[in-house]
NUFI-676797 format. One record per residue (C-alpha): residue in three letters; z, y, x. Coordinates in steps of 0.5 Angstrom, whole numbers, padded with zeros to 4 digits, always signed. Example, Ala and Ser with C-alpha at 12.3 -4.5 7.8 and 13.67 -1.06 7.14 Angstrom:
<atoms>
Ala+0016-0009+0025/Ser+0014-0002+0027/
</atoms>
This chain:
<atoms>
Met-0120+0010+0223/Ala-0127+0014+0223/Pro-0133+0011+0227/Arg-0136+0014+0232/Gly-0139+0021+0231/Arg-0136+0022+0224/Arg-0130+0027+0224/Leu-0126+0029+0218/Ser-0119+0032+0223/Ser-0117+0039+0220/Ile-0120+0045+0224/Ser-0116+0050+0220/Leu-0110+0045+0221/Glu-0111+0044+0229/Val-0110+0053+0229/Leu-0104+0053+0225/Ile-0100+0047+0229/Phe-0102+0050+0235/Leu-0100+0057+0232/Asn-0094+0055+0230/Gly-0092+0051+0235/Trp-0092+0060+0239/Tyr-0089+0062+0233/Ser-0083+0055+0234/Ala-0082+0057+0241/Thr-0081+0065+0241/Tyr-0077+0063+0235/Phe-0073+0058+0238/Leu-0071+0064+0243/Leu-0070+0071+0239/Glu-0066+0066+0236/Leu-0062+0065+0241/Phe-0061+0072+0242/Val-0060+0074+0236/Phe-0053+0069+0236/Met-0052+0072+0243/Tyr-0052+0079+0239/Lys-0047+0076+0233/Gly-0043+0073+0238/Leu-0041+0078+0242/Leu-0041+0084+0236/Leu-0040+0081+0230/Pro-0033+0076+0228/Tyr-0036+0070+0228/Pro-0032+0064+0229/Thr-0033+0060+0234/Ala-0034+0054+0230/Asn-0039+0057+0226/Leu-0042+0060+0232/Val-0042+0053+0236/Leu-0046+0050+0229/Asp-0051+0055+0229/Val-0053+0054+0236/Val-0053+0046+0236/Met-0057+0046+0229/Leu-0061+0051+0233/Phe-0063+0045+0238/Leu-0064+0040+0234/Tyr-0069+0044+0229/Leu-0072+0045+0236/Gly-0073+0037+0238/Ile-0075+0037+0230/Glu-0081+0042+0231/Ile-0083+0040+0237/Ile-0084+0032+0235/Arg-0088+0034+0228/Leu-0092+0038+0232/Phe-0095+0033+0237/Phe-0094+0027+0231/Ala-0098+0033+0227/Thr-0104+0033+0232/Lys-0104+0026+0235/Gly-0106+0025+0227/Asn-0109+0030+0226/Leu-0116+0029+0232/Cys-0114+0021+0232/Gln-0116+0021+0225/Arg-0109+0016+0225/Met-0107+0017+0218/Met-0099+0014+0222/Pro-0098+0020+0225/Leu-0100+0026+0221/Gly-0096+0021+0215/Ile-0089+0022+0220/Ser-0091+0029+0221/Leu-0091+0030+0213/Ala-0084+0026+0213/Met-0081+0030+0219/Thr-0083+0038+0216/Phe-0078+0036+0211/Pro-0072+0037+0216/Ser-0075+0042+0219/Ala-0077+0047+0213/Met-0069+0045+0211/Met-0066+0047+0217/Ala-0071+0054+0217/Phe-0067+0054+0210/Tyr-0061+0055+0212/Tyr-0063+0061+0218/Phe-0067+0064+0212/Leu-0060+0065+0206/Val-0055+0060+0208/Gln-0052+0061+0215/Thr-0046+0066+0216/Tyr-0048+0072+0218/Val-0056+0073+0216/Leu-0060+0079+0220/Arg-0066+0082+0217/Leu-0069+0081+0223/Glu-0068+0072+0222/Ala-0069+0073+0214/Val-0076+0075+0216/Met-0077+0071+0221/Ser-0075+0065+0217/Ala-0078+0066+0211/Ile-0085+0066+0217/Leu-0082+0060+0219/Leu-0082+0057+0211/Ile-0089+0059+0210/Phe-0092+0055+0216/Cys-0088+0050+0213/Gly-0091+0051+0208/Leu-0099+0051+0210/Glu-0098+0045+0215/Leu-0095+0041+0208/Val-0101+0042+0204/Leu-0106+0042+0209/Glu-0104+0035+0212/Val-0103+0033+0206/Phe-0111+0035+0204/Thr-0114+0031+0211/Leu-0108+0025+0209/Ala-0113+0025+0203/Thr-0120+0026+0207/Phe-0117+0020+0212/Asn-0116+0016+0207/Arg-0122+0018+0203/Tyr-0126+0016+0208/Phe-0122+0009+0210/Cys-0124+0007+0203/Leu-0130+0008+0202/Ser-0133+0005+0208/Leu-0130-0001+0206/Gly-0134-0001+0199/Gly-0137-0008+0200/Ser-0134-0012+0204/Trp-0131-0019+0204/Val-0123-0017+0203/Gly-0116-0022+0202/Gly-0118-0029+0198/Gly-0125-0031+0200/Gly-0128-0026+0194/Arg-0132-0020+0194/Val-0130-0013+0192/His-0133-0008+0190/Gly-0130+0000+0192/Glu-0123+0002+0190/Ala-0120-0006+0189/Ser-0122-0006+0196/Cys-0119-0001+0198/Tyr-0112-0003+0194/Leu-0113-0009+0196/Leu-0114-0008+0203/Val-0107-0003+0204/Ser-0104-0008+0200/Asn-0105-0013+0205/Leu-0104-0009+0211/Leu-0097-0008+0209/Ser-0095-0013+0207/Ser-0097-0016+0213/Cys-0094-0012+0217/Pro-0087-0015+0221/
</atoms>
């Protein structure tokens, strides 16, 4: 975590998370209406329709958790919640890809909406990696020349490596 007064949060990432939150809610509602349309007018197998709707609710849960951790990690300048969000981007993108190409009937509207969702996921992935790198770089630079580990004085990058390895080995 950065010391007081030093802001490392990414405003671009936060704006993108905010917009993606609203877009995800809109996507969920439109997708529900599209499934109702498909169920009524297309010869959609019932088992496939139920599977697609269940996956849509699963996507909503993953996306809410992912956006929460992304916001918390970015605003609190914490690497762990941002890393969790980064890891959860992949299941979210896979579900968007499923709705983009793999489901039983893909309407043009769904293809456009899912492509926009994949663009959001890709941009957030890039910005989360850059923000994590910024947090890590500042964390490592603030440690330069400090006492680390077995009583010796280590400088720069080596101190960051030793501190991170000591922290990871001491975690339960």
